C-alpha positions as CSV (number, residue, x, y, z in Angstrom):
1,M,21.7,24.3,-15.8
2,I,19.8,26.6,-18.3
3,H,19.8,24.0,-21.1
4,E,18.6,21.4,-18.6
5,V,15.6,23.6,-17.7
6,D,14.9,24.0,-21.5
7,E,14.9,20.2,-21.9
8,A,12.5,19.8,-19.0
9,L,10.1,22.4,-20.3
10,Q,10.2,20.9,-23.8
11,G,9.4,17.5,-22.3
12,L,6.6,18.9,-20.2
13,L,5.0,20.7,-23.2
14,G,5.6,17.7,-25.4
15,E,3.4,15.6,-23.2
16,S,0.4,17.9,-23.8
17,A,-2.1,17.6,-26.6
18,L,-0.1,20.0,-28.7
19,A,2.6,17.4,-29.5
20,A,0.0,15.0,-30.9
21,S,-1.4,17.7,-33.2
22,G,2.1,18.3,-34.8
23,V,2.8,21.7,-33.1
24,E,6.5,22.5,-33.0
25,I,8.1,23.7,-29.8
26,V,11.1,26.1,-30.2
27,F,13.2,28.4,-28.0
28,D,13.9,31.1,-30.6
29,A,13.5,34.8,-30.1
30,P,10.2,35.8,-31.7
31,T,11.5,38.7,-33.8
32,R,9.8,40.2,-36.8
33,D,12.0,38.3,-39.2
34,W,11.4,35.0,-37.4
35,A,7.7,35.5,-37.5
36,A,7.8,36.2,-41.2
37,R,9.6,32.9,-41.8
38,R,7.2,30.8,-39.7
39,N,5.0,28.6,-41.8
40,A,3.6,26.0,-39.3
41,P,1.9,26.0,-35.9
42,T,4.5,26.7,-33.4
43,V,4.9,27.3,-29.7
44,C,7.8,29.7,-28.9
45,V,9.4,29.5,-25.4
46,F,11.7,32.5,-25.3
47,L,14.0,33.0,-22.3
48,Y,14.4,36.7,-21.7
49,D,15.4,37.3,-18.1
50,I,17.8,35.6,-15.7
51,R,18.4,36.8,-12.1
52,E,19.6,35.2,-8.8
53,D,17.3,34.7,-5.9
54,V,19.6,36.1,-3.2
55,T,17.2,35.2,-0.4
56,R,18.0,31.5,-0.9
57,R,21.8,31.9,-1.0
58,G,23.4,29.6,1.5
59,S,26.9,29.3,3.1
60,G,29.2,26.6,4.2
61,A,30.0,23.4,2.3
62,G,28.4,20.0,2.0
63,E,30.1,16.6,1.8
64,V,30.2,14.4,-1.3
65,H,30.5,10.7,-0.6
66,D,31.4,7.8,-2.8
67,A,29.8,4.4,-3.0
68,D,31.7,3.2,0.1
69,G,30.7,6.2,2.2
70,Y,34.0,8.0,2.1
71,V,34.1,11.8,1.7
72,V,35.6,12.5,-1.7
73,A,34.8,16.2,-2.1
74,R,33.3,19.2,-0.5
75,R,30.8,21.3,-2.4
76,T,29.5,24.8,-1.9
77,P,25.7,25.2,-1.6
78,P,23.8,25.6,-4.8
79,R,22.7,29.1,-5.9
80,W,19.2,29.6,-7.1
81,F,18.2,31.5,-10.2
82,E,14.9,32.6,-11.7
83,L,14.5,32.0,-15.4
84,T,11.7,33.9,-17.0
85,Y,10.2,32.8,-20.3
86,L,7.8,34.4,-22.7
87,V,5.5,31.7,-24.1
88,T,3.6,32.4,-27.3
89,A,1.5,30.5,-29.8
90,W,1.8,31.1,-33.6
91,A,-0.7,29.9,-36.2
92,S,-2.4,31.3,-39.3
93,R,-5.5,32.3,-37.4
94,P,-5.9,34.1,-34.0
95,Q,-8.6,31.5,-33.0
96,D,-6.0,28.7,-33.4
97,E,-3.4,30.6,-31.4
98,H,-5.9,31.1,-28.6
99,R,-6.7,27.4,-28.6
100,M,-3.1,26.6,-28.3
101,L,-2.6,29.1,-25.5
102,S,-5.5,27.6,-23.7
103,Q,-3.9,24.1,-23.8
104,L,-0.6,25.6,-22.7
105,L,-2.2,27.4,-19.8
106,A,-4.0,24.2,-18.7
107,C,-0.7,22.2,-18.9
108,L,1.5,24.7,-17.1
109,T,-0.8,25.8,-14.3
110,A,-1.4,22.1,-13.4
111,T,2.3,21.8,-12.7
112,D,3.8,23.5,-9.6
113,A,7.3,22.0,-10.1
114,L,9.1,20.3,-13.0
115,P,8.6,16.5,-12.6
116,P,11.8,14.7,-11.5
117,R,11.5,12.3,-14.4
118,L,12.1,15.2,-16.8
119,L,15.2,16.5,-15.0
120,T,18.6,15.7,-16.4
121,G,22.3,16.4,-15.6
122,T,23.0,18.5,-12.5
123,L,19.3,19.1,-11.8
124,A,18.7,15.4,-11.5
125,A,21.9,14.9,-9.5
126,L,21.1,17.6,-6.9
127,G,17.6,16.1,-6.3
128,L,16.1,19.5,-5.5
129,T,12.6,20.8,-6.4
130,V,12.5,23.1,-9.4
131,D,9.5,25.3,-8.9
132,L,7.3,26.5,-11.8
133,D,5.1,29.6,-11.8
134,T,2.9,30.4,-14.7
135,A,1.1,33.8,-15.4
136,G,1.8,34.9,-11.8
137,T,1.3,38.5,-10.7
138,G,4.6,38.7,-8.8
139,L,6.9,38.1,-11.8
140,D,9.9,40.4,-11.1
141,A,11.0,40.7,-14.7
142,P,10.6,43.2,-17.6
143,A,7.1,43.8,-18.8
144,A,5.9,41.8,-21.8
145,S,5.4,45.1,-23.7
146,D,9.0,46.1,-23.2
147,V,10.2,42.7,-24.4
148,W,8.1,43.0,-27.6
149,S,9.4,46.5,-28.1
150,A,13.0,45.3,-27.8
151,L,12.3,42.4,-30.2
152,G,11.0,44.9,-32.8
153,G,7.6,43.1,-33.1
154,E,4.0,43.8,-32.3
155,L,2.4,43.0,-29.0
156,K,1.0,39.5,-28.9
157,A,-0.9,37.5,-26.3
158,S,1.6,35.5,-24.2
159,L,2.2,33.6,-21.0
160,G,4.9,34.5,-18.4
161,V,6.6,31.4,-17.0
162,R,9.2,31.6,-14.2
163,V,11.3,28.6,-13.2
164,R,13.4,28.6,-10.0
165,A,16.3,26.3,-10.6
166,P,19.5,25.6,-8.6
167,L,23.0,26.0,-10.0
168,A,25.3,23.3,-8.6
169,G,28.0,24.6,-6.3
170,V,31.8,24.2,-6.9
171,S,33.2,20.8,-5.8
172,R,36.7,20.6,-4.4
173,P,38.2,17.1,-4.0
174,T,39.5,16.1,-0.6
175,A,42.6,14.0,0.3
176,A,42.3,10.3,0.3
177,P,41.4,8.7,3.7
178,V,44.3,7.6,5.9
179,T,44.6,3.8,5.9
180,E,48.1,3.4,7.4
181,G,49.6,4.4,10.7
182,L,52.5,6.8,11.1
183,V,55.8,5.2,12.0
184,V,58.9,7.2,13.0
185,R,62.4,5.8,12.5
186,S,65.6,7.4,13.6
187,A,69.1,6.9,12.2
188,A,72.4,7.5,13.8
189,R,74.6,10.3,12.4
190,R,77.7,8.0,12.6
191,P,77.7,5.0,10.3
192,S,79.3,2.8,13.0
193,V,76.3,3.0,15.2
194,D,73.3,0.8,14.5
195,P,70.0,2.6,13.7
196,V,67.3,2.6,16.3
197,P,64.3,0.4,15.3
198,G,61.0,2.1,14.2
199,R,58.7,3.4,16.9
200,R,54.9,3.7,16.6
201,L,53.5,7.0,17.7
202,R,50.9,7.2,20.5
203,Y,51.4,3.6,21.6
204,E,53.7,2.5,24.4
205,E,56.0,-0.5,24.6
206,V,56.0,-1.1,20.9
207,D,59.5,-1.1,19.4
208,D,58.7,-2.4,15.9
209,P,55.3,-1.9,14.1
210,G,55.9,-5.1,12.1
211,P,54.9,-5.9,8.6
212,E,51.2,-5.3,9.2
213,G,51.6,-1.7,10.6
214,F,48.6,-0.5,12.6
215,A,46.5,-3.4,11.4
216,G,48.6,-5.8,13.5
217,P,47.4,-6.9,17.0
218,R,48.6,-4.8,19.9
219,E,48.1,-4.8,23.7
220,R,46.1,-1.9,25.0
221,L,47.0,-0.6,28.5
222,P,44.3,0.5,30.9
223,A,43.5,4.1,30.9
224,P,45.0,6.1,33.8
225,A,42.7,7.2,36.5
226,R,41.4,10.7,36.3
227,R,42.3,13.2,38.9
228,H,39.8,15.3,40.7
229,R,40.3,19.0,41.2
230,G,42.7,19.6,44.0
231,G,45.0,16.7,43.1
232,R,43.3,14.0,45.1
233,Q,42.6,10.5,43.7
234,P,39.0,9.2,43.7
């Protein structure tokens, strides 16, 4: 699921004006060594926090159907996770970086959810909305200053982007649907006695199910009258 969110974010940012100007989009950790090796305008989308949204955890199991409508598996509900990214712009001049950040901000704030056309794999199969929150005040994640300190670099202007994405549940295949009736045959213990013909369960006056089994024609008897309380007939 995480790599599918990365691909969707890369596709979203690639549709902005940054892609036309030759800006590279990477998902590397912006460490001091990485910054020293950078030699071209770059947008870095660094994933630094993953945590589950327990308020959206469900229970039970859903049914998975095939093309004919039969139930082929049962799947547990998806579990939702919040992926928090640190988005930064890298160029030779601060003015160029701020211009790139401005374009990123305009692109990301205009999108409340990742477009379905950019979703792949399990995200596309689930068909659920993948929310996107940019520069929000309620980001429950480590502060940007703590992230920069852990990376060993200097504090830099950045955008906090949080994606709420579902992780597909576990699917367990079910047994194949029953297509034939149950027939009981009894055999004598002594070889000299002929075996009793097969008898169909739950149906009266049927000695042999025949070659067609339950698919064959049969006579249905009228249902018995229901008794009222007290044992009297209606």
